N, C-alpha and C positions, 0 to 999 in steps of 0.2 A: 555662502555651501549651503543649497538646502539636499541633503542627510538623506537618506531611503530606510538604510538595515543599522540595524543595535545588533554586535558581535557582542558576547558578554561570557568570559569564562566565570565557573561556578564557585569554586573554591579559591578562598584568598580574594574574592573580587566582590560577587553575590554574595555572597554567605560571609554573615560576619563569624569571630573566633568560636562560637556557642551553632553554629551550623543553621544561624536565621536568615532571614531576611528582613529587615527594619519599615518600618511603618512609612516613611520617608521615601525609600526606596519602591517598596511596591505602588506609591502615588507616583513616581516619576517614572514608572516602565509603564502604570496604567494610561498614563497622560501621552506619552510613548505611542503604543497602541493607536487609540484616539483618531490623534493627529497621523493615523494613518502611517506610522514605521514599522517595520519587520522586528522584531527582537527575535534571535538566535541565539541559546545556548552552544556555547563551543567549549567542550570540554574533556578531561582528561578521564573523566569516569564513564563506568559501562551505562549502556541502557537502562537498566532496571535502576540504578539510583540515581542518574539523570534524569530521568521521568520524573519519580516523585519532586523531584523540585519543579518539573515544567509543571507539572500539575497543580502544586500549591498555589502557583502563580497564574493560573488559568493562559496559560500560550498553548496552542496547536501545531506551533511552528516544527519543522526538521529538526534534529536532534543530532550537532555534529558530536561525536563521541569518540572515545579513544585517542584525544591526540590526532584529530584527523583522519584515522583509519578507517572508520564508520560513520556513515550517516543512514538515519533510522526515521522513515514518517508516521510521529506517533497514532497520527490515525489508524493507518490498517495496519504498524508494525512493520510493515517492508520495508527491505534495506533498497537505498536507494544506491548508495553506495559501499565501495569496499575495497579494501587492499590490502588484503588478506595476504600471511607469510608465505615465502612456496613450501613442498617439500621438502627442498634441497635446504633453502637458509633454514626451516625449521629442524632437520635433522642435523644440521651442523653446529648447531648453537645447543640443542638439548644434548649432545653428546662431548660437550667444552665443560657445560655447568655442571653434568653428572660426576666428569672426571675432575672439577674444581670442588666436588663438593656441598653444590649448592639445591637448594630446593623452591624450583619453579613455578608459577603460576600462568597456566596457559588459559588466556585469555577467548573466548571463542564466541562465534556470535550464534547462540544455539536458545534464545532467550526462548521463542516459542516452546521448547522441549523445558524449560526449567533451569536449565543449562547456563550461567554464567564461566565458571571456569573449570581446568582440571587441575587435579593433584596428584602425583605422583603417592604423595606421604600429607596422612593428616594427623599423625601422632607425634610425630618429632619435630623440631627445629625451633628458631631462636623465641623469645615472647613474643613480638610484634606479629610475626608469620602465624603462631598459632592464635595468638586474637584476632587476625585477619582470619581465621580458619571460621572459629567458634563467632565470627560475628555473620559470617556468612554461611553458617553448616546448613541452609536448605539450598544452596544457589551451588552448590560444584557436586564432583563427582571422581569419585579417586581411582583411575586407572594403572594397571603396573607392566603395560604394555606404552608405555607415552614414548619413551624411547627407541621403540624398533619398529613402527609403521608413525604417519603424519595421521592426525585424525581428523583433520579439514578441518575449515573456517577458524583454524585461528589467527586473532586479528593479532595480538602480540602476544609476547612472554614475558615479564614482571619476576625481579625480587624484592624482598622488602628488608631491611635493614640498616643499622645506621650509616650514615654517610662512609666514615670510613674504614667497615668493614665493604662496603660496596665498591672503591674506589678501584682495589685492585683488579677486580674480576671487569670493571669500565673498560677501564686499559688495555687488558688482558684480551677482552671480546674487539674491541676495535683494533688491537695489533694482526691476532690470528685472521680475524673473517675479513677485515684490510678492507672494507667499506660495501661489502655483499648487505651488510644492517646498519641498523642509526640504533645508539646506543646513547642514551641520557637519564641522568640522573635529576628528579624531584622533589620537592619537601613531600610528604607523606599528610594524613591528617592526624595521624599515630603522634604524639609527645618524643619528638628524638628522632624519630626514625624516616628514611625517605624510600623511594621508590626508584630501582635502575627499570627502564621499560627498552627491550630490542622489539623493534620493529623493521619492515622497511626501508630501504632510503628512500627521501626526495618526503616521507605521508612529513605533513603537515596541519596545525589547523587551520592556516590559512590558504594552503592548496585546496582543501575542502570548502572551506568556504567562501572562495573565489570563485569558484566550481559554481556552487551553490544560489549562488548572487547571481552568474549568468544566465543559469538557467531563468530565471525572475526577471531578466533585463537590466540587471543592476551593474554598476559601472562599481573597480575596486576604490574611485574618488568619492563614490556616493554612502560609503560602510564607515560610520563609527565603531573602533575596535578598543574593552578596555581589558585590559589583564593584568596578571600578579608576575608570573614565573616565566622560566627559560621556553615552555613551551608555548607561549601569551607575544614572544618575540615577533616572531615573524608578523601574525596580523594586526598587532602594536605598528610595527615596522612600518606596512606596507596597505595599510588602509588609508581613507581619505584623512581620517581625522584619529590619531593611532592615541590613547591614553593612558597612562602608567596608575595605579593604584600607589598609593603613599606607603604601604608596605610593600610595594613591589621591589625583583631585584635590582641591584645595579643597571643592570644590562639591558634590563624591559624600559626601566625611566631613563637610559641615555639615546635610547630610538625614539620615544614618545613626542609629541607635539604638546602635550600639557600632561603633567603628574598631578593628580584631584587627592584628598584626604583618604585615607585607609580604609580598611574593608569594616574595620569596627567603628570606624567615624561614617557610615554611609555614605563611603568614596563615588561609588554610582549616582548614585540621586545628584550630588554637588556637581558632578561632571556634566549630567545631561540638563539639569536645573540651567546650570552657565553656557554654556554649549550650543546645547542641541535643541530644548522645548523652545518653542511659543510660547511664555507665557502669560 
């Protein structure tokens, strides 16, 4: 089978535990591009931090961001696709989170204004939350009216804490909102922390990737997808060639056609060299 598009998750897949792309992986990606493959990064990251990885690799292709809720063209910084939370869904979630005492991170599509997310409070919260706020102090805005009205262009809502702290609110959101939003917990880059993400139902990396591929005349059977986490499961399952990293969660490994080495052992390079590239 001649594949045409390579879709790569970033964290836990393309990057090692130190946040770096290995030399062997860089070579494999450059070979893929030279052989005519489109390389698309599909990530839970926001535009600003995904763009840094894209630029370091010399890519110019659109970015699938926020787990498929947003697709942006880095050449024009134009939003090609969005799946914002509705005002009604937003206000329901915010009301429930305030009642339960959680401090949400409200991700917004306002990169051109220098704003990546809104906060209600940047002085209180758990250690993970405050560390994240400090890391991103140039890119957020604090507003005290976020529970009163929809600020517009809200991509999704996040909570940052330990998994065992997030699981009760995860269950409560699912039970109370009854499918009007999708809720998932994924591992964070911060040791010991996880992100709980609240978004529109039906959104996924695969949904956005398949739509992008269609516009390029590429069929699902012509896509190679590589990932490690629950947010990669659909694209690994439905791509023509789905590859799980050695460090992937069991659910992703279960649907993959091939399990490669871990992100620390340059598993992306191993998979491309063995299964995709004409060497």
